[in-house]
C-alpha positions as CSV (number, residue, x, y, z in Angstrom):
1,M,-22.8,2.4,-16.3
2,L,-22.1,-1.4,-16.7
3,S,-18.4,-0.8,-17.5
4,I,-18.1,1.7,-14.8
5,C,-19.1,-1.0,-12.4
6,I,-16.8,-3.7,-13.7
7,T,-13.4,-1.3,-13.9
8,F,-14.2,-0.2,-10.2
9,G,-14.6,-4.3,-9.3
10,I,-11.5,-5.1,-10.9
11,R,-9.5,-1.8,-9.2
12,L,-11.1,-2.9,-5.9
13,M,-10.0,-6.7,-6.6
14,L,-6.7,-5.5,-7.3
15,V,-6.5,-3.3,-4.3
16,L,-7.8,-6.2,-1.8
17,L,-4.8,-8.2,-3.2
18,F,-2.2,-5.9,-1.7
19,L,-3.9,-3.4,0.9
20,P,-5.7,-5.7,3.5
21,F,-2.4,-7.7,4.2
22,S,0.4,-5.2,4.1
23,A,-1.1,-2.2,5.3
24,L,-3.3,-3.8,7.8
25,D,-0.4,-5.8,9.2
26,K,1.6,-2.6,9.5
27,V,-1.2,-1.2,11.8
28,L,-2.0,-4.4,14.0
29,E,1.7,-5.4,14.1
30,F,3.5,-2.1,14.1
31,G,6.3,-3.0,16.8
32,N,7.0,-6.5,14.7
33,A,7.2,-4.4,11.3
34,V,9.5,-1.9,13.1
35,G,11.5,-4.7,14.1
36,Q,11.7,-6.0,10.8
37,A,12.7,-2.9,9.3
38,R,15.6,-2.3,11.6
39,K,17.2,-5.4,10.0
40,A,17.8,-3.1,7.4
41,I,18.0,0.3,9.0
42,A,19.8,0.4,12.4
43,S,18.3,3.2,13.7
44,R,14.7,2.9,15.6
45,K,13.4,6.5,14.5
46,L,14.1,6.4,10.8
47,A,12.9,2.5,10.8
48,T,9.9,3.9,12.4
49,I,9.2,6.8,9.7
50,M,9.8,4.0,7.1
51,I,7.1,2.1,8.2
52,V,4.7,5.0,8.5
53,I,6.0,6.3,4.9
54,G,5.4,2.9,3.5
55,F,1.9,2.5,4.8
56,C,0.9,6.1,3.8
57,V,2.2,5.1,0.1
58,E,-0.1,1.8,0.5
59,V,-3.2,3.6,1.5
60,V,-2.7,6.7,-1.2
61,M,-1.7,4.4,-3.9
62,S,-4.7,2.0,-3.3
63,A,-7.0,5.3,-3.1
64,A,-5.4,6.4,-6.6
65,V,-5.8,2.8,-8.0
66,L,-9.8,2.8,-7.1
67,T,-10.7,6.1,-8.1
68,G,-8.8,5.7,-11.6
69,V,-6.7,8.9,-10.7
70,A,-3.4,7.4,-11.3
71,D,-3.8,3.7,-12.0
72,G,-1.8,3.6,-14.9
73,S,1.2,5.6,-13.0
74,V,0.8,3.1,-10.1
75,A,0.6,0.0,-12.2
76,I,4.3,1.2,-14.1
77,S,5.6,1.9,-10.7
78,A,4.6,-1.5,-9.2
79,G,6.4,-3.4,-11.7
80,W,9.7,-1.2,-11.2
């Protein structure tokens, strides 16, 4: 039981490094995020879609790390 709690705590700390800052920023400053994406993507609609996709990936992958469903594959993909 202790090893499960330690593992979850480590996974939680890893998620807390990224999720609150990146995903929350997309929610609170959505217009600014789209504006920043428009520097690389000319179309406002496509930039908005890309921000929404990025937010979904951040939330789903964070949940995958916390639950241990895909922690190895997430760690490998984050390194690329």
